Structure formats: structure tokens, C-alpha cells
C-alpha positions in Angstrom: -15.7 -34.0 -6.8 -13.0 -32.2 -4.7 -13.3 -29.4 -2.1 -10.9 -26.8 -1.5 -9.7 -25.1 1.3 -8.5 -21.5 -0.1 -7.0 -18.3 1.5 -7.4 -15.0 0.2 -6.2 -11.6 0.6 -6.5 -8.0 0.0 -4.8 -5.0 -0.3 -4.8 -3.8 3.4 -3.8 -7.3 4.2 -7.0 -8.4 5.3 -7.4 -12.6 5.4 -10.3 -14.6 4.5 -10.7 -18.4 4.8 -13.4 -20.4 2.5 -14.8 -23.9 0.6 -15.5 -24.5 -2.6 -15.6 -26.4 -5.4 -14.6 -24.2 -8.0 -11.6 -21.4 -7.0 -12.1 -19.5 -10.0 -16.0 -19.1 -9.7 -15.8 -18.5 -6.4 -13.2 -15.9 -6.0 -14.8 -13.7 -8.8 -18.4 -14.1 -6.6 -15.5 -12.5 -3.9 -14.4 -9.6 -6.3 -17.7 -8.7 -7.7 -19.8 -8.9 -4.2 -21.3 -11.9 -4.1 -20.1 -12.6 -0.7 -21.1 -10.5 2.2 -18.3 -10.8 4.6 -15.7 -9.5 1.4 -18.1 -7.0 0.2 -16.9 -4.0 1.5 -13.0 -5.2 1.2 -12.6 -5.7 -2.5 -10.5 -6.7 -4.3 -9.4 -9.7 -3.2 -6.3 -12.3 -4.2 -6.0 -16.1 -3.8 -2.5 -16.5 -2.2 -3.3 -20.1 -1.1 -5.4 -23.3 -1.6 -5.4 -27.2 -0.3 -7.4 -30.1 -2.3 -10.0 -32.4 0.0 -11.7 -35.7 -2.0 -14.4 -35.0 1.2 -16.6 -31.8 1.8 -16.3 -33.6 5.1 -12.3 -33.5 5.2 -12.4 -30.4 3.7 -14.7 -28.9 6.6 -12.6 -29.7 9.2 -9.4 -28.3 7.6 -11.7 -24.5 7.2 -12.3 -25.0 10.9 -9.6 -25.1 12.4 -7.5 -22.5 10.0 -10.5 -20.5 11.0 -10.3 -21.1 14.8 -7.9 -20.0 17.7 -6.1 -24.3 17.9 -5.5 -23.0 13.9 -4.0 -19.9 14.1 -0.1 -19.8 14.5 -0.7 -22.5 10.7 -2.7 -20.2 9.6 -0.1 -16.6 9.6 2.3 -19.4 8.6 1.0 -19.6 5.6 0.1 -16.0 5.3 3.6 -14.9 5.6 4.9 -17.6 3.4 2.2 -16.8 0.6 0.8 -13.5 1.1 2.0 -11.5 -1.4 1.0 -7.9 -0.1 3.7 -6.0 1.2 
């Protein structure tokens, strides 16, 4: 099974990083209020994802992007792939 670390963006340039096995389902959940942390900031658009062969690898990458160690890389991803002006 593949695991994906993904980044979504809303029109206010708010970003969220998460992990899933089904990107389409998870984005729909975010946009239909199924995720408490993103519900007030809908709608969301997928701007970036990476695939991993193990949940462990994906979790490590998600953690990295969510913490200070990965801040610079996260900002580079947003700059390169973010579509909201």
C-alpha cells in the first residue's frame, strides 16, 4: 500500500500537511468538513504530494514538514507549487 504526504492550500494562503492512503478521498473530507483542524478554512486545493512505500517513512516526512527542522523546505514547496496568489 502506498502512503502519501500531502499539502493543501486555501484562498487565504493557509496550509495543511497530512498523510493518507487515498488523496482524493482525503481532500474531499477536508472540503466537506470531515477534518476538525481544516473545517473552518474551506475550500482546500491539493498543491503537493509525495508517495512512500511504508507508513513509517511517510510519518517521518510529515513530522519533518510540520516542525521547525523542515520549515525552509516547506516554504520552498509552497513557493514552487502554491497556486493561490
